[in-house]
Each structure stands twice: as structure tokens, then as C-alpha cells.
N, C-alpha and C positions, 0 to 999 in steps of 0.2 A: 483125434484132436482137430480143432477148428482153427484155421489161420485166416487173417483178413489182410488184403492189400488194396489200398485206395489209389486211385489215379484220377486225373482230369482237372486238377486244380490249375490255377494260373491267374493272370492279370486280365481284367475285363473292364470296360467302361460301364458306368452307371447306365442302366436300361438294357444291358446285354444279357446274354445267357451262357450258362456252362452246364455240362452234365458230368457229375462225379460218378465213378464206378467203384464198386467194392467187390473184388474177386474173392470168393470163398473157397478155401481148400478144405476137403472133408465134405460130408453130406449136408447140403443146404436143407434137406428135409428134416434133419434132427434139430434144427434151430427153431425155437419158439418165437423169438422176437428179434428182428433186425432193426437197427436204428442208426440214424445219422445225428451226431452231436457236433457242436462247434465251440471253440474257445477263442475269444478275442483277447488281445493284449490287456492285461490287468483285470480281466473278468473271469468269472467262473465258467466252467464248461456247462453248456445248456443243451437240452434236447431240441433238435430241429424237426425231426420226423421219425416215425416208427411204423413198422409193418409186421403184423403178426402172421403166424403160419396159416391162419384162417383167412387172411386177406384184409383184416381190419387195419386202418391207418389212423394216425394221430399226428397233428402238426402243431407247432408253436404258433401262437396267434400272429406273430410278426412275419411269418412266411406263408400263411394260409392264402391260397389263391395264386401264389407265385411259384411255389416249390411242389414237386411231385415225387414221391418215393415209389419205386416199382421193383419188381424182381423177375429175373429170367432164369427159371429153374434149369433149363437146358444148358445154360452157360454158367451156372453157379455164380451168378452175379446180381448184386443189388445196385440200383441206380438212384441218384438224386438229381432230377432235372430242376435247374434253377433258372427262372426267368425274371425279367424286370428287376435285375440285381441293383442293390443300393449300396452306397459306401458302408453303411452299418452292417452289411452282410460280410464284411471283411473279417476273416478268422481262419484258424486251422480247423478243418473239418475232419471228424473221426467217424469211422464205421464201427459199429458195435454189434455183437451177436450174443444172445443168451440162450443157453440150453439148460432148462430147469432141471431135467432129470439127472443131469450130471453136474449140476452146480457150476456151470461154466459161464463166465462173463468175459468175453474176449474183445480186445480192441485192436484196431489197425494202427499204423504208424502216423497217420494223419496226412492231409494234403492241404496246402495253403491256397486260399482264395483271396485275391485282392481286388477290390472294386474301386476304381478311381472315379472321382467326381468330374 
């Protein structure tokens, strides 16, 4: 089974940076796609960034050039480095893992990021 625990959220001023971490229990090598999603109050959950097992990345247009998704296999952890944060980045950020062979779609509990203007 795969379980995800996010950390690293908090309050930051506009223009600042945060790094979110997603600790993966179970083998990270079995995961086909890792993703970071976010949900702002009153809005639908949206994809922020994704990383496939082959290393391909995908970013929402709103975060391109500011956010970077990466993986440390030795630590079984996926990161989201967020730079040049804007108030509109305020949301609960969720880590997601998909294992196609087992039909798994796993979510973490979320971590709140608040960007003040």
C-alpha cells in the first residue's frame, strides 16, 4: 500500500518561497505519476505539477517558471519548490500518487499554504 504525508506549508509573504515535501511510505518505484494539486476556497482542486516515473514533468501555466517538482528516491520523498509566491497561490496543497498496475489513486491529507500581500 502507498501512503502520503505532506509537510512544509505555512504563511509566507508575496515574493517568498516555500518547499513542500511529500513523504511516501511503500515503494516510490511502483508509482507511475506523482503530482501536487491545490484547492483554494470556493474553487475546484487543480493540478499544479506532476512527475512521471520516467522523469517527465508537467506544470500548470500559472506556476511555470516559479514552481519545481522533484523526487529523492533515497528518501522516498517528492518535493514542490515554490518561488516568487503570489497571494493567488494560497490554497491547500495535496500530494497524489498513481499506481496504474494496481489501480491506486492515493492522496495525502493536504498542507495549507497562505501567501500574504
